[in-house]
C-alpha positions, 0 to 999 in steps of 0.5 A: 091641266085641262080647262076646268068646267064646273057650274058657277062663275069662272073665277069661282071655278078657278078658286075652287080648283086652287082651294082643292090643290091647297087642301090636298097638299099640292100647294104646301103651307108657306109655299108660293102659289104659281105665278099669274101667268102659270095659273092662266096657263094651268086653268086656261082663263084670263088674267082678271079671272085669276086675280078675282080667284086669288082675291076670293081665296084671300078673303077666305084666309087661305092665302096671303099676298106679300107685296113684291113677292107674290101670293103664298099659301097661309101657314097652318102651323101653331102661332109663334107666341103663347101669351100667358094670361094670369095675375100673381101676387108676390109680397105685399101689394106687389102684382105681376102678370105672366106676359109682362116681361116679354113685351116692349113698348114701341108706341105710347103710352098715350093718355087721353080722356074718353067716355064709356060706350055701349060695349065698355060701359056694362063691363065697368058697371057704368052707363054710356058717356061716363068719363074715363081716363084712357091709355093706349100702348103698342107692344112688340114681343122681341123674340117673335116680332108679334105685336099687340095693342093694349088699352087701359080704361080707368073710371073717374070714380076709381081715380077719385079713390086713388089720388096717385092714380089720377096723377099717373093714369099711364101707370102699368097695370101691375102698378095700378093693381098695387095702388088699388090694393093699398086702398083696401081693395081685395082684387079679382078679375074677369076676362073674356076673349073673342075673335073678330076682324080687325079695324083698318088701323088695328090691322096696320098697327099689328102688321097682320095680313088681309083676312086675318082675325084678331083675338080681343080680350077684355079684363076687368079688375074688381074690388070691394063689393065687387065694384068694377075698377079698371078695364084692360083690352088686349088685341093680337093677330090670331095668326101670330099669337094664342092665349094660355090660361092657368085654371085652378079649382076654387074651394067655394065655387066662386069664380073670383080668383087672382089667376084668371 
């Protein structure tokens, strides 16, 4: 290929040329990029220029670098895992979640005391620095290898209402729902989902490539008088997982439902 001649820094020119090759299908999703030596020869540039171009494309999320193997075009296919987000009630105070049986705990549960933040406080209808029980788990889907980080935050006020919960803040969410229902709470849930870039420890725990966003969900359980009782956070790599929801019509127009 002839030496490229375009405006802008040389590494940006190389990045643009590689980007065009990816988008045109010359470099297929999942396929390795040519080696550094081949790219140097192809574009008639220096090694640092090629490396800077590769770094720019990594930051865009178009390619990923596998240590010891080289650079690869990121796959554009569908995620390997769909996480169904719903809560079901079967029998008296027996709750299940659609995604509960697919996960295996690989780290945790880890229980600790913490406090509300500017983010978690409003979700729990509390101010900042309010006392909470926290419980963290690292999960893996055994069929696909996709990993997830799960966190439960329980206000002390909730634990005070349920003595058994104060003794076992590491209980699974479904078990906590049952404890709350037995005290007279008619539960409903509100869930939000947002995409963001991961923190370094999250990227390491989730085993996701550079420049890969995560899906971060927050699910708040509400009870009597719409009191916020429990907050769950779930974090997954957006390259491996997508979320699925069953949506039902609410007869009275109220958003409260057991199938968020």
